[in-house]
Each structure stands twice: as C-alpha cells, then as structure tokens.
Kinemage of the C-alpha trace (Angstrom):
@kinemage 1
@onewidth
@group {chain A} dominant
@subgroup {mainchain}
@vectorlist {calphas} color= white
{ca met a 1} P -37.428 -8.662 26.492
{ca lys a 2} L -36.890 -6.654 23.318
{ca lys a 3} L -34.795 -3.495 23.468
{ca his a 4} L -36.676 -0.261 22.896
{ca leu a 5} L -34.266 2.266 21.393
{ca phe a 6} L -34.550 5.987 20.773
{ca leu a 7} L -31.801 6.985 18.351
{ca pro a 8} L -30.732 10.520 17.337
{ca cys a 9} L -31.188 10.768 13.614
{ca leu a 10} L -30.830 12.817 10.422
{ca thr a 11} L -32.774 11.889 7.330
{ca gly a 12} L -32.236 12.619 3.660
{ca lys a 13} L -33.023 11.367 0.172
{ca phe a 14} L -30.689 10.313 -2.622
{ca gly a 15} L -32.036 8.808 -5.831
{ca ser a 16} L -34.916 6.528 -4.872
{ca trp a 17} L -33.585 5.889 -1.353
{ca arg a 18} L -34.717 7.573 1.839
{ca tyr a 19} L -31.915 7.103 4.366
{ca tyr a 20} L -31.521 7.721 8.089
{ca asn a 21} L -28.161 8.560 9.633
{ca ile a 22} L -28.432 7.330 13.220
{ca ile a 23} L -26.062 6.996 16.163
{ca met a 24} L -25.963 3.605 17.905
{ca lys a 25} L -23.982 2.377 20.873
{ca ile a 26} L -21.678 -0.551 20.236
{ca lys a 27} L -23.490 -2.696 22.819
{ca asp a 28} L -26.723 -2.279 20.806
{ca ile a 29} L -25.010 -2.912 17.470
{ca val a 30} L -23.485 -6.227 18.559
{ca asp a 31} L -26.513 -7.547 20.450
{ca leu a 32} L -27.043 -10.957 18.840
{ca lys a 33} L -30.843 -10.809 19.222
{ca thr a 34} L -31.782 -7.248 18.309
{ca gly a 35} L -28.507 -5.848 16.946
{ca ile a 36} L -27.123 -5.775 13.415
{ca lys a 37} L -26.698 -9.060 11.553
{ca ser a 38} L -24.466 -9.940 8.632
{ca val a 39} L -26.211 -10.603 5.309
{ca pro a 40} L -25.866 -14.427 5.606
{ca glu a 41} L -27.193 -14.314 9.191
{ca ser a 42} L -30.157 -12.201 8.159
{ca arg a 43} L -31.133 -14.042 4.941
{ca lys a 44} L -33.031 -10.944 3.853
{ca ile a 45} L -31.129 -10.597 0.584
{ca tyr a 46} L -30.651 -14.280 -0.252
{ca ser a 47} L -32.863 -16.994 1.227
{ca ser a 48} L -30.849 -19.798 -0.426
{ca asn a 49} L -28.630 -21.761 1.992
{ca asn a 50} L -26.002 -22.216 -0.732
{ca leu a 51} L -25.790 -18.509 -1.581
{ca asn a 52} L -25.592 -17.512 2.064
{ca gln a 53} L -22.851 -20.060 2.676
{ca ile a 54} L -20.909 -18.526 -0.229
{ca leu a 55} L -21.386 -15.059 1.270
{ca gln a 56} L -20.330 -16.370 4.674
{ca arg a 57} L -17.113 -17.776 3.174
{ca ala a 58} L -16.478 -14.406 1.507
{ca ile a 59} L -15.982 -12.906 4.965
{ca asp a 60} L -12.214 -12.867 5.448
{ca ser a 61} L -11.366 -13.907 9.016
{ca lys a 62} L -7.848 -12.498 8.572
{ca arg a 63} L -9.315 -8.998 8.348
{ca ile a 64} L -11.333 -9.264 11.549
{ca glu a 65} L -8.468 -9.680 14.049
{ca pro a 66} L -6.665 -6.436 13.022
{ca ile a 67} L -9.972 -4.538 13.263
{ca lys a 68} L -10.530 -5.963 16.733
{ca lys a 69} L -7.034 -4.949 17.858
{ca tyr a 70} L -7.472 -1.515 16.284
{ca ile a 71} L -10.670 -0.941 18.285
{ca leu a 72} L -9.152 -2.169 21.538
{ca lys a 73} L -5.708 -0.573 21.302
{ca gln a 74} L -5.958 2.560 19.148
{ca lys a 75} L -7.126 5.571 21.170
{ca asp a 76} L -7.700 7.595 18.004
{ca arg a 77} L -9.962 4.929 16.496
{ca tyr a 78} L -12.595 5.921 13.984
{ca phe a 79} L -14.993 4.138 11.620
{ca asn a 80} L -16.835 5.312 8.543
{ca ser a 81} L -20.605 4.871 8.733
{ca ile a 82} L -21.814 1.289 8.420
{ca thr a 83} L -24.657 0.984 5.914
{ca val a 84} L -27.508 -1.128 7.266
{ca gly a 85} L -30.855 -2.329 5.923
{ca ile a 86} L -33.901 -2.412 8.198
{ca ser a 87} L -36.912 -4.651 7.756
{ca gly a 88} L -40.112 -5.356 9.701
{ca gly a 89} L -41.030 -4.203 13.181
{ca asp a 90} L -42.553 -0.835 13.817
{ca pro a 91} L -39.924 1.909 13.482
{ca lys a 92} L -41.252 5.405 14.142
{ca trp a 93} L -39.857 8.735 13.085
{ca his a 94} L -40.313 11.562 15.596
{ca pro a 95} L -39.367 14.933 14.127
{ca val a 96} L -37.565 17.390 16.389
{ca ser a 97} L -38.971 20.910 16.246
{ca ile a 98} L -36.571 23.834 16.109
{ca arg a 99} L -37.945 26.938 17.769
{ca lys a 100} L -38.239 30.121 15.793
{ca asp a 101} L -35.153 32.266 15.911
{ca glu a 102} L -34.137 35.527 14.300
{ca lys a 103} L -31.162 33.759 12.712
{ca phe a 104} L -33.397 31.524 10.573
{ca asp a 105} L -36.338 32.436 8.397
{ca glu a 106} L -39.428 30.229 8.335
{ca ser a 107} L -38.427 28.266 5.216
{ca val a 108} L -35.071 27.283 6.778
{ca ile a 109} L -36.775 26.202 10.006
{ca asn a 110} L -39.322 24.122 8.090
{ca tyr a 111} L -36.519 22.433 6.146
{ca leu a 112} L -34.487 21.673 9.278
{ca asn a 113} L -37.552 20.351 11.081
{ca ser a 114} L -38.059 17.846 8.276
{ca met a 115} L -34.461 16.610 8.547
{ca tyr a 116} L -33.826 16.277 12.301
{ca gly a 117} L -35.510 13.745 14.495
{ca ile a 118} L -35.497 10.654 16.691
{ca leu a 119} L -35.889 7.151 15.284
{ca glu a 120} L -37.735 4.804 17.627
{ca leu a 121} L -37.082 1.067 17.280
{ca thr a 122} L -39.182 -1.459 19.173
{ca gly a 123} L -36.678 -4.333 18.940
{ca glu a 124} L -38.908 -6.251 16.514
{ca glu a 125} L -37.047 -4.861 13.501
{ca glu a 126} L -34.350 -6.814 11.705
{ca leu a 127} L -31.148 -4.900 10.958
{ca phe a 128} L -28.616 -6.323 8.498
{ca val a 129} L -25.364 -4.853 7.276
{ca leu a 130} L -25.006 -3.876 3.609
{ca asp a 131} L -21.546 -2.322 3.797
{ca gly a 132} L -19.132 -2.933 6.691
{ca gln a 133} L -19.440 -6.655 7.488
{ca his a 134} L -15.814 -6.971 8.614
{ca arg a 135} L -16.194 -3.924 10.847
{ca leu a 136} L -19.307 -5.508 12.367
{ca phe a 137} L -17.461 -8.741 13.205
{ca gly a 138} L -14.498 -6.731 14.492
{ca leu a 139} L -16.855 -4.803 16.803
{ca arg a 140} L -18.382 -8.043 18.069
{ca glu a 141} L -15.026 -9.578 18.938
{ca ala a 142} L -13.733 -6.362 20.497
{ca tyr a 143} L -16.864 -6.093 22.671
{ca glu a 144} L -16.411 -9.688 23.836
{ca ser a 145} L -12.909 -8.766 25.012
{ca asp a 146} L -13.827 -5.441 26.595
{ca lys a 147} L -17.424 -4.647 27.515
{ca gln a 148} L -16.475 -1.053 28.375
{ca ile a 149} L -16.409 -0.104 24.703
{ca gly a 150} L -20.145 -0.873 24.603
{ca glu a 151} L -20.977 2.728 25.499
{ca glu a 152} L -19.055 4.128 22.526
{ca glu a 153} L -21.095 5.274 19.552
{ca ile a 154} L -20.944 4.449 15.852
{ca ser a 155} L -22.573 6.185 12.900
{ca ile a 156} L -25.077 3.962 11.064
{ca met a 157} L -26.602 4.748 7.673
{ca leu a 158} L -30.007 3.073 7.642
{ca val a 159} L -32.087 2.289 4.537
{ca ile a 160} L -35.554 0.735 4.483
{ca his a 161} L -35.831 -2.772 3.027
{ca lys a 162} L -39.256 -3.849 1.809
{ca asp a 163} L -40.109 -7.554 1.906
{ca asn a 164} L -41.484 -7.848 -1.613
{ca pro a 165} L -39.883 -8.777 -4.975
{ca glu a 166} L -39.244 -5.166 -5.989
{ca gly a 167} L -37.858 -4.284 -2.559
{ca leu a 168} L -35.573 -7.318 -2.685
{ca lys a 169} L -34.168 -6.190 -6.049
{ca arg a 170} L -33.531 -2.673 -4.743
{ca thr a 171} L -31.727 -3.937 -1.634
{ca arg a 172} L -29.607 -6.415 -3.604
{ca arg a 173} L -28.700 -3.630 -6.002
{ca ile a 174} L -27.488 -1.317 -3.233
{ca phe a 175} L -25.589 -4.202 -1.576
{ca val a 176} L -23.752 -5.009 -4.811
{ca ser a 177} L -23.193 -1.334 -5.643
{ca leu a 178} L -21.623 -0.557 -2.270
{ca asn a 179} L -19.329 -3.578 -2.392
{ca arg a 180} L -18.424 -3.507 -6.088
{ca asn a 181} L -18.123 0.194 -6.845
{ca ala a 182} L -16.342 1.253 -3.671
{ca lys a 183} L -12.861 2.311 -4.768
{ca pro a 184} L -10.177 1.520 -2.203
{ca val a 185} L -7.506 4.061 -1.402
{ca ser a 186} L -4.389 3.341 -3.478
{ca glu a 187} L -1.215 2.073 -1.818
{ca gly a 188} L 0.515 5.352 -2.568
{ca glu a 189} L -2.288 7.352 -0.944
{ca asn a 190} L -2.202 5.016 2.064
{ca ile a 191} L 1.505 5.721 2.568
{ca ile a 192} L 0.923 9.463 2.432
{ca leu a 193} L -1.974 9.309 4.916
{ca glu a 194} L -1.026 6.366 7.173
{ca glu a 195} L -0.334 7.146 10.857
{ca asp a 196} L 0.040 3.613 12.285
{ca asp a 197} L 2.371 1.901 9.804
{ca val a 198} L 5.945 2.859 10.758
{ca ser a 199} L 7.298 2.047 7.277
{ca ala a 200} L 4.819 4.518 5.779
{ca ile a 201} L 5.624 7.185 8.386
{ca ile a 202} L 9.333 6.802 7.616
{ca ala a 203} L 8.711 6.956 3.854
{ca arg a 204} L 7.095 10.371 4.337
{ca ser a 205} L 9.880 11.446 6.677
{ca leu a 206} L 12.478 10.561 4.048
{ca val a 207} L 10.749 12.803 1.506
{ca glu a 208} L 10.608 15.657 4.005
{ca arg a 209} L 13.870 15.179 5.941
{ca tyr a 210} L 16.513 13.209 4.083
{ca lys a 211} L 19.226 15.563 2.817
{ca leu a 212} L 19.117 14.423 -0.830
{ca phe a 213} L 15.328 14.187 -1.077
{ca lys a 214} L 13.973 17.201 0.778
{ca asn a 215} L 13.248 20.291 -1.316
{ca arg a 216} L 13.686 18.189 -4.464
{ca glu a 217} L 10.882 16.658 -6.507
{ca val a 218} L 12.726 13.377 -7.047
{ca ile a 219} L 10.220 10.902 -5.539
{ca ala a 220} L 7.377 9.706 -7.793
{ca phe a 221} L 3.971 9.420 -6.143
{ca asn a 222} L 2.745 6.632 -8.401
{ca lys a 223} L 0.126 3.997 -7.732
{ca asn a 224} L 2.731 1.377 -8.659
{ca leu a 225} L 6.163 0.628 -7.247
{ca asn a 226} L 7.946 0.979 -10.584
{ca leu a 227} L 8.752 4.171 -12.444
{ca lys a 228} L 7.331 5.080 -15.823
{ca val a 229} L 10.580 6.068 -17.461
{ca gly a 230} L 10.054 8.843 -19.976
{ca lys a 231} L 8.490 12.281 -19.661
{ca gln a 232} L 6.508 11.325 -16.560
{ca asp a 233} L 9.193 9.797 -14.310
{ca gly a 234} L 12.432 10.194 -16.251
{ca asn a 235} L 13.848 12.630 -13.695
{ca lys a 236} L 12.595 10.757 -10.620
{ca phe a 237} L 15.037 8.908 -8.417
{ca thr a 238} L 12.532 6.370 -7.100
{ca ser a 239} L 8.875 6.025 -6.078
{ca ile a 240} L 7.128 6.428 -2.720
{ca leu a 241} L 6.110 2.758 -2.922
{ca ala a 242} L 9.741 1.759 -3.442
{ca leu a 243} L 10.755 3.771 -0.368
{ca tyr a 244} L 8.072 1.916 1.556
{ca ala a 245} L 9.198 -1.486 0.240
{ca ile a 246} L 12.796 -0.739 1.260
{ca asn a 247} L 11.628 0.376 4.709
{ca glu a 248} L 9.859 -2.972 5.038
{ca val a 249} L 13.224 -4.647 4.464
{ca ile a 250} L 15.112 -2.583 7.033
{ca val a 251} L 12.527 -1.790 9.715
{ca asp a 252} L 12.153 -4.516 12.356
{ca asn a 253} L 8.375 -4.945 12.408
{ca glu a 254} L 8.560 -7.909 14.785
{ca lys a 255} L 10.044 -5.709 17.501
{ca ile a 256} L 8.237 -2.413 17.065
{ca tyr a 257} L 4.635 -3.653 17.060
{ca thr a 258} L 3.344 -4.903 20.398
{ca tyr a 259} L 0.317 -6.799 19.166
{ca lys a 260} L 0.209 -9.872 16.942
{ca asn a 261} L -2.601 -11.441 14.948
{ca glu a 262} L -3.669 -14.439 17.019
{ca lys a 263} L -4.116 -16.620 13.927
{ca asn a 264} L -1.091 -15.916 11.737
{ca lys a 265} L 1.110 -14.253 14.418
{ca lys a 266} L 1.872 -11.316 12.106
{ca pro a 267} L 2.312 -7.880 13.714
{ca ile a 268} L -0.769 -5.669 13.882
{ca arg a 269} L 0.265 -2.173 12.886
{ca ile a 270} L -0.625 0.215 15.664
{ca arg a 271} L 1.669 3.210 16.028
{ca pro a 272} L 4.142 2.802 18.910
{ca glu a 273} L 3.375 5.186 21.771
{ca asp a 274} L 7.104 5.826 22.174
{ca glu a 275} L 8.077 8.177 19.329
{ca asn a 276} L 11.717 7.317 19.984
{ca ile a 277} L 11.056 3.908 18.422
{ca ile a 278} L 10.010 5.543 15.140
{ca glu a 279} L 13.033 7.845 15.227
{ca arg a 280} L 15.328 4.887 15.901
{ca glu a 281} L 13.969 3.035 12.869
{ca tyr a 282} L 14.215 6.188 10.758
{ca lys a 283} L 17.908 6.447 11.610
{ca lys a 284} L 18.411 2.833 10.500
{ca val a 285} L 16.770 3.588 7.151
{ca glu a 286} L 18.738 6.822 6.821
{ca ser a 287} L 21.971 4.874 7.406
{ca phe a 288} L 21.054 2.555 4.553
{ca trp a 289} L 20.586 5.478 2.148
{ca asn a 290} L 23.863 7.055 3.269
{ca ile a 291} L 25.680 3.811 2.466
{ca tyr a 292} L 23.736 3.409 -0.792
{ca phe a 293} L 24.846 6.842 -2.040
{ca ser a 294} L 28.437 6.185 -0.943
{ca leu a 295} L 28.421 2.930 -2.958
{ca phe a 296} L 26.808 4.537 -6.001
{ca pro a 297} L 27.957 8.170 -6.185
{ca lys a 298} L 26.436 8.521 -9.650
{ca ala a 299} L 23.026 8.090 -8.000
{ca lys a 300} L 23.838 11.152 -5.900
{ca asp a 301} L 24.869 13.007 -9.063
{ca phe a 302} L 21.562 12.028 -10.672
{ca val a 303} L 19.517 13.374 -7.745
{ca glu a 304} L 21.487 16.622 -7.528
{ca asp a 305} L 21.720 17.332 -11.261
{ca phe a 306} L 19.409 15.294 -13.465
{ca glu a 307} L 19.994 17.380 -16.592
{ca asn a 308} L 23.688 16.450 -16.753
{ca asn a 309} L 23.150 12.854 -15.672
{ca ser a 310} L 20.002 11.912 -17.594
{ca ser a 311} L 21.900 9.199 -19.499
{ca leu a 312} L 21.869 7.119 -16.310
{ca arg a 313} L 18.118 6.715 -16.833
{ca asn a 314} L 17.338 5.436 -20.309
{ca asn a 315} L 14.346 3.640 -21.723
{ca lys a 316} L 16.169 1.954 -24.599
{ca asp a 317} L 19.027 0.349 -22.701
{ca gly a 318} L 17.474 0.474 -19.228
{ca gly a 319} L 20.068 2.812 -17.754
{ca val a 320} L 21.717 1.644 -14.525
{ca phe a 321} L 20.319 -0.922 -12.096
{ca phe a 322} L 20.757 1.237 -8.988
{ca leu a 323} L 18.312 3.838 -10.346
{ca arg a 324} L 15.523 1.305 -10.712
{ca pro a 325} L 13.215 0.623 -7.724
{ca ile a 326} L 13.692 -3.145 -8.029
{ca gly a 327} L 17.471 -2.692 -8.031
{ca gln a 328} L 17.275 -0.443 -4.967
{ca glu a 329} L 15.143 -2.962 -3.097
{ca val a 330} L 17.525 -5.820 -3.932
{ca ile a 331} L 20.447 -3.687 -2.724
{ca ala a 332} L 18.539 -3.077 0.523
{ca lys a 333} L 18.013 -6.808 0.998
{ca val a 334} L 21.717 -7.513 0.508
{ca tyr a 335} L 22.516 -4.666 2.922
{ca arg a 336} L 20.136 -6.021 5.589
{ca arg a 337} L 21.412 -9.584 5.182
{ca tyr a 338} L 25.085 -8.752 5.585
{ca ser a 339} L 24.670 -5.901 8.079
{ca asp a 340} L 22.875 -8.287 10.429
{ca ser a 341} L 25.570 -10.936 10.009
{ca gly a 342} L 28.494 -8.524 10.414
{ca lys a 343} L 29.792 -8.995 6.855
{ca ser a 344} L 29.746 -5.368 5.760
{ca glu a 345} L 32.611 -6.046 3.311
{ca his a 346} L 30.104 -7.979 1.181
{ca val a 347} L 27.938 -4.860 0.929
{ca lys a 348} L 30.929 -2.856 -0.360
{ca lys a 349} L 31.378 -5.385 -3.160
{ca leu a 350} L 28.100 -4.173 -4.678
{ca gln a 351} L 29.924 -1.173 -6.120
{ca leu a 352} L 31.946 -3.589 -8.274
{ca ile a 353} L 28.814 -4.724 -10.138
{ca glu a 354} L 28.482 -3.706 -13.773
{ca pro a 355} L 25.803 -0.984 -13.448
{ca lys a 356} L 24.335 -0.991 -16.974
{ca leu a 357} L 21.200 -3.080 -17.202
{ca asn a 358} L 21.894 -4.152 -20.788
{ca ser a 359} L 25.253 -5.633 -19.775
{ca asp a 360} L 26.254 -9.295 -19.736
{ca phe a 361} L 25.887 -9.239 -15.945
{ca trp a 362} L 22.212 -8.179 -15.894
{ca asn a 363} L 20.937 -9.616 -19.172
{ca tyr a 364} L 18.292 -12.305 -18.500
{ca val a 365} L 18.166 -11.272 -14.807
{ca leu a 366} L 16.889 -7.676 -14.569
{ca trp a 367} L 16.928 -6.910 -18.279
{ca asp a 368} L 15.352 -8.537 -21.336
{ca pro a 369} L 17.682 -7.641 -24.250
{ca phe a 370} L 15.191 -8.934 -26.810
{ca lys a 371} L 12.294 -6.720 -25.753
{ca asn a 372} L 14.430 -3.984 -24.154
{ca lys a 373} L 12.395 -4.038 -20.953
{ca met a 374} L 12.840 -4.697 -17.244
{ca leu a 375} L 12.461 -8.130 -15.692
{ca thr a 376} L 10.880 -7.955 -12.254
{ca asn a 377} L 11.542 -11.216 -10.404
{ca lys a 378} L 13.009 -9.789 -7.173
{ca ala a 379} L 13.711 -13.160 -5.546
{ca tyr a 380} L 15.599 -14.307 -8.628
{ca ala a 381} L 17.613 -11.059 -8.824
{ca leu a 382} L 18.498 -11.260 -5.121
{ca asn a 383} L 19.631 -14.892 -5.294
{ca tyr a 384} L 21.618 -14.109 -8.464
{ca leu a 385} L 23.502 -11.388 -6.572
{ca leu a 386} L 24.082 -13.650 -3.571
{ca tyr a 387} L 25.438 -16.297 -5.920
{ca his a 388} L 27.953 -13.793 -7.322
{ca leu a 389} L 28.894 -12.738 -3.783
{ca gly a 390} L 29.832 -16.344 -3.016
{ca glu a 391} L 26.912 -17.047 -0.680
{ca glu a 392} L 26.334 -20.716 0.086
{ca leu a 393} L 22.952 -21.324 -1.498
{ca ser a 394} L 20.957 -24.525 -1.471
{ca lys a 395} L 21.042 -26.854 -4.473
{ca lys a 396} L 17.382 -26.051 -5.086
{ca thr a 397} L 18.067 -22.293 -5.151
{ca ile a 398} L 21.023 -22.719 -7.521
{ca ala a 399} L 18.884 -24.905 -9.787
{ca thr a 400} L 16.163 -22.199 -9.808
{ca ile a 401} L 18.697 -19.487 -10.701
{ca lys a 402} L 20.023 -21.574 -13.590
{ca ser a 403} L 16.514 -22.405 -14.782
{ca asn a 404} L 15.418 -18.734 -14.793
{ca tyr a 405} L 18.608 -17.690 -16.541
{ca lys a 406} L 18.127 -20.203 -19.349
{ca lys a 407} L 14.410 -19.516 -19.656
{ca asn a 408} L 14.879 -15.739 -19.903
{ca ser a 409} L 17.673 -16.126 -22.454
{ca gly a 410} L 15.744 -18.594 -24.600
{ca asp a 411} L 18.893 -20.744 -24.806
{ca leu a 412} L 18.540 -23.976 -22.854
{ca asn a 413} L 22.256 -24.660 -23.304
{ca leu a 414} L 23.409 -21.327 -21.874
{ca ser a 415} L 25.454 -21.702 -18.688
{ca leu a 416} L 25.238 -19.432 -15.693
{ca pro a 417} L 28.381 -17.237 -15.538
{ca asn a 418} L 30.909 -17.948 -12.805
{ca pro a 419} L 30.625 -15.873 -9.598
{ca lys a 420} L 32.229 -12.467 -10.201
{ca leu a 421} L 32.297 -10.797 -6.779
{ca leu a 422} L 34.203 -13.324 -4.676
C-alpha cells in the first residue's frame, strides 16, 4: 500500500523554478519504495546504465559512515535542506488560509496565503535527490541502526521535474549547478567554526588563551597552511592551519574519540562529552608551545616585538626555520617522538640547529638557494632532522634523504653532510 503523506510546506519562485520547502520525517525519506532515491537509483536524469554506474561510483562510501555516526551520536545534529526532484504521481497543493487580523493588511494576507500550504503526496510520485546524496545514504544507514530516529524531521527543498526533453535539460542543469558551483567552507573557516574536532577547538583556544597569542594579532587566518611573507603576513608568527596541524601531531585522536569508522578504523570526530578531555589535550599542546619558546627565545622576541625583530622573517633569505609553519610542525613531530619515548634531551638539541634557512644546514632541505624559496617536503625535513639527531633510520629512508638532497641541489655527486647533533 502506497503512503499518503500530508507535508507542511512553503512555496516560492527563483528564476524559472517553483520550489516547495517541505518537512519530511526520516522514516518517510528512507522508505525504499516511496521515499527519496539517489540519482542512479531513480534514472530520471540519466537513463543510460553506463552513466548511472559512473554516478553510483562517484558516491564516496567513506563519507557515509561518519554521517551515520554523526546522526546517531551527536545530540546537536543538524542538516541543511536536501534538494529533491519530484516526478509523476498526483501531488496536490492545498493553500492554508490566514484569517484576517488587524496586524496585517489585506495585501499581506493575500501574499502569505499564496506561500503557505500543505503538499499532498499519494505515494505514486518519484522523489530523487539532486543535492545531498551522501546525507541520504547516511540517513538510511542510521535508520537501519536505530529506528527511533524515524520520527525526526528533515527540511526538503522540492522542485518539479517534467518528463520531457526540455524538463530533462532543466533538471540536469540544476543537478550540475548544485554540485559544481557549491563552494565548500575553507579549512580555515572550518577550524574557526568547528565544535566536534578537538584539534580545531584547541587551535581557537590557543588564539584566545595562550599567553603569547592572546590580545596579539600574530596568527594568520589564511586559507593555506603557509604564510605569505611580505606586507600581508610578515608580522604573523604562524597560521591557524599550522596551529591545527601541530595539534594533530600532539593530540591523541585515537584515545579521545569513542567511535571509529567501521571500514578504515579511523576516529569519527564527535566532541567528547567530558570537557576535561579537551582541557587535558589543550594542556599537552600548551606544554609543547612553552618548550618551543624556551628552545627558541628569538621566536618569543618576534611575537612580543615584531618591529625590532623583523629580520627574523625575511623573504629574500627565508629568515629562520622556527618562524615558518613547516619548521614549527617538524619541531612538533620531533617533540612528540622523543617526549613519548622519554628522550627529552634530544628535543633540547634542536636549539643547536643553525636557524637561518639559507644556511648550509637547511639548503636543499627547507630552502632552495637558487630560487630563494621554501621547500615543503615535511617528511623529508623530518627525516633529515632525525638523521642529524643520530636516529637509527632504515636503509630505505637514508637512501631517500640522500636522493632528495642531491636532487634539490642539482649536484648528483654532492654528499649528505655528517650528522651534526649527536
């Protein structure tokens, strides 16, 4: 028996499209017979088996599991509207009349009456998602795990699909437009807004709480990890993305997140209910920065008084490695490695490194002396430092270090310098 649904609805018009903003319960959305289908399942946009198989493969299964866990575990869950096409059947629009009231004149009431209503679906219609396929599959899997969420309600933006050549073109156009022109939130904006990712929460806390960062505009809010040295970022200590990357080194994600992706076993980032866990991880990150500034006091000088220490940040010679985000991240990785193994004396040796990027130590590793620009191979830079600290590296890793060193220098006969920090 087909489901007969009466759905609260607003209607509007944008461009050539009449749309209906309806509210549907999850149990009705995921119903495999009368609910919302994916584009390949519907075949309304592309009837070709080959094209639908390509679209089916475009659905990323890795994205579905985190959405499922988010729905099941996050109490403050929320979705944007899912955009859906509707075809066939016999949908009916029932306007809702607003009674006359002294607050509204007749023209306002007439306008509101044309916008509010109830959409009646007989169950013969075909609904197919135009924007939000991964959310649809996440809802399906979450509902299979917990039927109680079926009564929760989701906003659906409905557009009418007409089964004729012109209607097909219009629907394909809106499908492509929604999926191609949608601009994702940048990584930097995610860090500023994120409330489930502990590394992002701590990055914000550092800006607001850490003694050398708070009340100082020394963190760049760029879309990229690196700084644009010059007028834009010349006086910035690091970037928000670099803070996040360093947090990812120090924060123990395996322990703080309860839920794991069933396929790749990676943690699913849902904010810990115990705020003490976040504070504990913040203290670990804060300890790293305290040690960092004790190892490199000139970095502290730079943060506190850029005008008198601007020479530490230079475009022509690169300045010093510990004021570059990549250098800071590599330092964090050395810190984490030796702090965990109880070899803190190795961390102290970092202050013995030649700081200038255009020095013999960093040439061909973090600095290209021919083009006067940064090199950004973090794995190479880390292994190069470990080599100089006397770490026992595999033959393959040593061979890779030597190969990168020669390649970056352009001299295939150049030998890797002997370890300097033993």
